[in-house]
C-alpha positions as CSV (number, residue, x, y, z in Angstrom):
1,M,81.1,-21.5,26.7
2,N,77.4,-20.7,26.7
3,R,75.9,-18.4,24.1
4,K,74.1,-15.3,25.5
5,N,70.3,-15.4,25.1
6,R,69.1,-12.0,23.9
7,V,65.9,-10.8,25.7
8,T,63.9,-7.7,26.1
9,K,63.4,-6.1,29.4
10,F,59.8,-7.5,29.4
11,G,61.2,-11.0,28.7
12,I,63.6,-10.8,31.7
13,H,60.6,-9.7,33.9
14,K,58.4,-12.6,32.7
15,I,61.2,-15.1,33.4
16,S,61.9,-13.6,36.8
17,L,58.2,-14.0,37.6
18,A,58.3,-17.6,36.3
19,I,61.2,-18.4,38.6
20,S,59.4,-16.8,41.6
21,D,56.3,-18.9,40.8
22,T,58.3,-22.1,40.5
23,E,60.0,-21.4,43.8
24,Q,56.6,-21.0,45.5
25,E,55.5,-24.2,43.9
26,R,58.7,-25.9,45.2
27,Q,57.9,-24.7,48.8
28,K,54.4,-26.3,48.6
29,V,55.9,-29.6,47.3
30,V,58.5,-29.5,50.2
31,E,55.6,-29.1,52.6
32,R,53.8,-32.1,51.0
33,L,57.0,-34.1,51.2
34,S,57.3,-33.3,54.9
35,K,53.7,-34.4,55.6
36,A,54.2,-37.6,53.6
37,R,57.2,-38.5,55.7
38,E,54.9,-38.6,58.7
39,Y,52.8,-41.4,57.2
40,G,55.5,-43.9,58.0
41,D,57.2,-46.5,55.8
42,L,58.7,-44.5,52.9
43,K,59.1,-47.5,50.6
44,E,55.4,-48.0,50.3
45,N,54.3,-44.4,50.7
46,A,52.8,-43.2,47.4
47,E,52.4,-39.6,48.6
48,Y,56.1,-39.5,49.5
49,S,57.2,-41.0,46.2
50,E,55.0,-38.5,44.2
51,A,56.3,-35.5,46.2
52,R,59.9,-36.6,45.6
53,T,59.3,-36.9,41.9
54,A,57.6,-33.5,41.8
55,L,60.4,-31.9,43.8
56,S,63.0,-33.4,41.4
57,R,61.2,-32.0,38.4
58,I,60.8,-28.6,40.0
59,D,64.5,-28.5,41.0
60,Q,65.5,-29.3,37.4
61,E,63.2,-26.6,36.1
62,L,64.6,-24.0,38.5
63,F,68.2,-25.0,37.7
64,E,67.5,-24.6,33.9
65,M,65.7,-21.3,34.4
66,K,68.4,-19.8,36.6
67,N,71.1,-21.1,34.3
68,D,69.4,-19.5,31.3
69,Q,69.0,-16.3,33.3
70,R,72.7,-16.1,33.9
71,N,73.2,-16.1,30.2
72,F,70.8,-13.3,29.3
73,D,71.8,-10.3,27.4
74,V,69.1,-7.7,27.9
75,V,69.0,-5.6,24.7
76,T,68.2,-2.0,25.3
77,V,69.6,-0.3,22.2
78,F,67.7,-0.5,19.0
79,E,68.0,0.7,15.4
80,E,64.6,2.3,15.2
81,D,64.2,2.7,11.4
82,V,64.6,-1.0,10.5
83,V,63.1,-4.3,11.5
84,G,65.3,-5.8,14.2
85,F,65.4,-7.3,17.6
86,G,62.7,-5.7,19.8
87,S,60.7,-4.2,16.9
88,E,57.0,-4.4,16.6
89,V,56.2,-4.8,12.9
90,I,52.8,-4.3,11.2
91,L,52.7,-6.1,7.9
92,L,50.2,-6.1,5.0
93,N,49.7,-9.6,3.6
94,L,49.6,-8.7,-0.1
95,E,47.5,-11.8,-1.0
96,N,44.6,-11.4,1.4
97,K,45.1,-7.7,2.3
98,N,45.0,-8.5,6.0
99,E,47.2,-6.6,8.4
100,E,49.3,-8.7,10.8
101,K,51.3,-7.5,13.8
102,Y,54.4,-9.3,15.2
103,Q,57.1,-8.6,17.7
104,I,60.7,-9.7,17.1
105,V,62.2,-11.2,20.3
106,G,64.9,-13.6,21.4
107,D,64.5,-17.4,21.3
108,I,63.5,-17.7,25.0
109,E,60.6,-15.2,24.6
110,A,59.3,-16.5,21.3
111,N,55.7,-17.6,21.2
112,F,54.0,-17.8,17.9
113,A,50.5,-17.9,19.5
114,T,51.1,-14.4,20.8
115,K,52.8,-13.2,17.6
116,M,56.2,-13.0,19.3
117,L,58.7,-14.3,16.7
118,S,62.2,-15.5,17.5
119,E,64.7,-13.3,15.7
120,N,66.2,-16.6,14.4
121,S,62.9,-17.9,12.9
122,P,62.7,-18.1,9.1
123,F,59.8,-15.6,9.0
124,A,61.5,-13.0,11.2
125,S,64.7,-13.5,9.3
126,A,62.9,-12.7,6.1
127,M,62.0,-9.2,7.4
128,L,65.1,-8.3,9.4
129,T,66.9,-5.1,8.4
130,R,64.0,-4.1,6.1
131,K,62.5,-0.6,6.3
132,K,58.9,0.8,6.4
133,G,57.5,0.4,2.9
134,D,59.7,-2.5,1.9
135,T,58.1,-5.6,0.5
136,F,59.5,-9.1,1.0
137,E,58.6,-12.7,0.2
138,F,58.5,-15.6,2.6
139,V,58.5,-19.2,1.4
140,N,56.9,-21.9,3.6
141,N,55.0,-25.2,3.0
142,A,52.0,-23.3,1.7
143,G,54.1,-21.6,-0.9
144,V,55.3,-18.0,-1.4
145,R,53.7,-15.3,0.7
146,K,54.3,-11.7,0.0
147,F,54.2,-8.9,2.6
148,K,54.7,-5.1,2.8
149,I,56.0,-3.5,5.9
150,L,53.5,-0.8,7.0
151,D,55.1,0.2,10.3
152,I,58.0,-0.5,12.6
153,S,57.9,0.6,16.2
154,Y,59.8,0.0,19.4
155,D,57.2,1.8,21.6
156,W,56.1,-1.4,23.3
157,L,59.5,-1.6,24.9
158,K,59.4,1.9,26.5
């Protein structure tokens, strides 16, 4: 049995757009494949071979995305006074006094470059269930980092 993937409503929208974009890309590759067939001998037709390979890759991507989509659990209920799934958290790094903002999301939406942390990541796990004003430590390869939670919000989901 497949485990449900927790996502926000924005995550489901982004994934639906990705599926739509991939379906459009697939249609273009099907057109390339059709044109390549017109060139004759398929065994020595590089355009045909490349289009078939691309179509196979796209079909696999679509299969995986649609399969993932069937296993989504769109979370819409949040415990607003604690850090949890869907929260936007503003932290104060107690060492360098810099403020950092993160969003806690499901695995499928996570992207550290955009500060969207998987709820299952070690850093997010260190802050889950904590409240505004709480401090916590996070241990990584660089050592122990200390943070204070300045604010918790779910406004970005509304």
